[in-house]
N, C-alpha and C positions, 0 to 999 in steps of 0.2 A: 699658614693657618695657625692660629693661636691654640695652645693646649686646652684652654677652657672650651673652645668650640669643639675640639676633638673629643673631650671627655664629658662635656656637658656640665662642667663645674663640679664643686664638691662642697660638702659641709664638714664641720669638725664635730665629732662626737666624743666627748671626754670619757675616759675609762671610769671616772667617778660615777657614771650612770649605774654601774653594777652595784654601788653602795647606796643608791637612792631608793626611796619608796616606790618610784614609778617602775623600777625593775621587777619588784615583787608583785606588782599589780597585774591586772588583766593585760595580756599581751597585745590586745587590740588598742588599748589606751596608749601603750608604748609606741605602737606602730603609728598611731595618729599623731603623737608628739613629734616623732622623727619626720613624719610627712610635713607637719607644720613648719618645722625648722627648715626643711628643704624647699618649701614653697614660699617662705617669707622673703620679702624684698631684701636683697643683700647689698645693693648699691647704697652708698652713703648719702647721695642727694635724694630728697623725697620725690615721689611721683605725685604730681598735682593734677587733680581732676576738678571740675567746677565746684563740687560740694564736699569733696573729701580729699585728704592728703594721706598718702601711704608712705610711712617712714621706714627706715631700715629696721628689720625684724618684725614687720607687720604684713598682714595679708588681708585682703577683702575678698570674700568668697561667699558661697552659699552652702547650706547643709546638703543640698542635692548634689552639688559639684563635688564636695568631699566624698560623699557616698559613692558616686560614679568612679572617682579616681582611685578608690581603695578597694578594689575587688580582692577576694581571697578564695582559696580553695578549701573546701570542707567535704569530706566523703565523696571525693572525685566530682564535686559540683562547684562551679564558680558562683560565688555569692557576693553580695554587696551589703554594706551596713545600711540599715534603715535610717531615715532622717531623724527619727526620734532617738535612735541609738547614738548617732553622731552628736546630737544635742546633749544627751546625757554624758557622753565621754568628754565633750568640750567643757561642760559645767564641772565635771570632776577635775579636769586639768586646771580650770579656773579656781576652784575651791582649794586645790593643793598648791596654788601659786606658780604653776608652770607657765600659764598664759593669762592674759587679761582679755576678757571677752565683752564685746558690745554688739548687740544686734540692733539694726535700724533699717530704714527703708532702702539703703544702699546695699545691704547684704549683711553678712556676719563679719564684723571687723575684729580681727584677732591680733594681739600683740604678744609675741613670745617674750616672756620676762627674762631678763639677763641675756638677751640675744647677743649684745655687744661683747659680753664676757665669754659666752660660749664660742663665738665665732672669731675671737681674736687670737690668732696663732702665736703671737708673742707671749701669751700667758701659759702656753703648754711647754713644759720643760722636757727635754730628752735626756736620758741617762748619761750624764757626764759630758755631753757634747753641746752645751748651750741650749738655745731654744729649738723647738721642732722646725721652725722656719729655716734657721741656720743649718741644721742637720740635713733637711731636704735640699737646700740650695747646694751644699757641699756634695751631697750624693749625686745630684743631677750634673754638677760640674765633672765629677769623677766618671760618671757613666758616659757623658758626652765625649770626654777625653778617650775613654776606652771604646768608643763607638758602639755601645751596647744597643743603641736604637737602630743600627743599620746592620744588616746581615753581611758578615765579612767574607763569606765564601765566594761571592760573585765579584767580578772585576769592578773597579771603581765606577765606570760609566753606567753599568747595568744594575748597580746595587738597588735592592728593593727596600723602600722605606717601611718602617714598622706601621702596621695598621692601627687604627684607633683602639680596637679591642686588645691587640697585643701590647700597646702602650699602656692601656689601663691596667692590664695584668702586671706589667713591670712595676708600675707605681704601687699596686696592691702588695706585691712582693717586697718592695722597699719599705713599706710601712709596717710589715709584720716582723 
């Protein structure tokens, strides 16, 4: 089983976000932006439909779908954004240059601006150890050599493999 299937994939979120205007804005706008990055097409080859093509960094959806997918808790109640609030937040992100927005009969077509730049691991440097990709690759090699993903206390034939949740935690610990 591939790691992507185990973990459900990943997105890269630069630490520069702490210095950007979106960080100081409404937290719901930030949540929406992160949601859009996560939902955008990540494959390099475009997905073609009869009347629309979705390229890397784009998503075609609806205001209603975004609303339903982004529930949150407030005063011990589960809430959803209204379609008008989703529309206002999308237009705000569009005005600030984070996304490019087009609404048509096929739905709301959203392009995450600079998606290629955000999601290119080669552009993220790691302190003194080359790129983040090289660092992660070296760390995974070391962990594999040390059998960190297999419980060592059991005999070889009955070793329990790490569960997806445990593997995800290990990767989170590696990145911190």
